C-alpha positions in Angstrom: 56.4 18.0 30.3 56.2 15.0 33.1 54.6 16.5 37.0 57.0 17.3 39.3 55.7 15.5 42.7 57.7 16.8 45.5 56.7 16.6 49.4 58.3 18.6 52.5 60.6 17.3 55.5 61.6 18.7 58.4 61.8 18.3 61.8 61.2 19.9 65.5 63.7 20.9 68.0 63.1 22.8 71.1 65.8 25.3 71.3 67.3 27.2 74.5 69.2 29.7 74.2 70.6 28.0 70.8 70.7 24.6 72.8 69.3 22.2 71.5 67.3 20.6 74.9 64.0 17.9 72.9 64.2 16.5 69.1 62.9 12.7 67.6 65.9 11.2 69.0 65.8 12.8 72.7 61.8 12.3 72.3 63.2 8.8 71.9 65.4 7.6 74.0 62.8 8.5 76.4 59.8 7.0 75.0 63.1 3.8 75.2 63.8 4.0 79.0 60.5 5.1 79.7 59.3 1.7 78.3 62.5 -0.7 79.4 63.4 1.7 82.6 66.6 1.8 81.8 69.0 4.2 80.6 71.8 1.6 79.0 69.0 -0.3 78.1 67.1 2.1 75.4 71.2 3.3 74.7 71.5 -0.3 73.8 68.7 -0.6 71.9 69.7 2.5 69.7 72.7 1.3 69.2 74.3 4.4 71.3 76.8 4.7 74.2 75.4 5.0 77.7 77.2 7.6 79.1 75.7 9.6 75.5 72.7 8.7 76.3 73.4 9.6 80.5 75.1 12.6 79.2 71.8 13.8 76.8 69.8 12.9 79.9 71.4 15.0 82.4 71.3 17.3 80.0 67.4 17.2 79.5 66.9 18.0 82.8 68.9 20.3 83.3 66.4 22.4 80.8 63.3 21.9 82.8 62.6 22.8 86.0 60.9 19.3 87.0 62.9 16.2 86.6 62.4 14.6 83.5 64.1 10.5 84.1 64.5 9.6 87.7 67.7 7.1 88.3 68.7 5.2 90.8 72.0 4.0 90.7 72.5 0.2 90.6 73.2 -2.1 93.3 72.1 -5.5 93.9 69.2 -5.2 92.1 69.9 -3.8 89.5 69.0 0.2 88.6 66.4 1.7 86.9 65.2 5.0 85.1 61.9 6.5 85.2 60.5 8.9 82.8 58.0 11.3 85.0 54.7 12.2 85.4 56.0 16.2 84.0 58.9 14.0 81.1 55.2 11.5 79.8 53.9 15.3 79.6 56.1 16.4 77.4 56.4 13.5 74.8 52.9 14.5 74.8 53.7 17.1 74.0 56.3 16.6 71.7 53.5 14.5 69.2 52.0 16.9 69.1 53.5 20.3 68.1 55.1 17.0 65.4 51.7 16.1 64.4 50.9 20.1 63.7 54.3 20.9 61.7 53.8 17.7 59.7 50.1 19.5 58.6 52.1 22.7 58.9 54.3 21.8 55.9 51.5 19.0 54.3 49.8 22.6 53.4 52.2 24.7 52.1 53.2 22.3 49.5 50.2 22.4 48.3 49.2 25.2 48.7 52.3 26.3 46.7 51.9 24.2 43.8 51.3 27.1 41.5 54.1 27.8 41.8 56.5 25.3 40.8 56.9 25.5 37.0 
C-alpha cells in the first residue's frame, strides 16, 4: 500500500460581528496601495474594479479606531493614497498571525499522521 502524503491549507480572516474585515486579499490590497500610493493602481494590479477596492478600504477603515488607508482626491496633480502607520502595523501583525497559523497546521498534520489509515 502506498503512503498518502497529506498537506494542510487554510486562511485566516479577522471578523467583527461576523463581518469579514481583514484577510489575505485585503492585506494584499493594502500592500499594493502602500507600494503604489494609489487605490486605482492597486485595484488594477489585482484585477478588481476601483469601486470594489474603494468599498473594501471603506469597510476596513470603518472597523478600526484609526484610518488604515488615507486617500486624497485627484485633481491637477492626481490623487494618492497612504497606508497609515497603524495600517502598516496591521499588515505586519496579520503576516505574523498567518505564519503562526501555518505552523499550527503543519505541526498538527504531522502529529495526526498516525490516525490516517
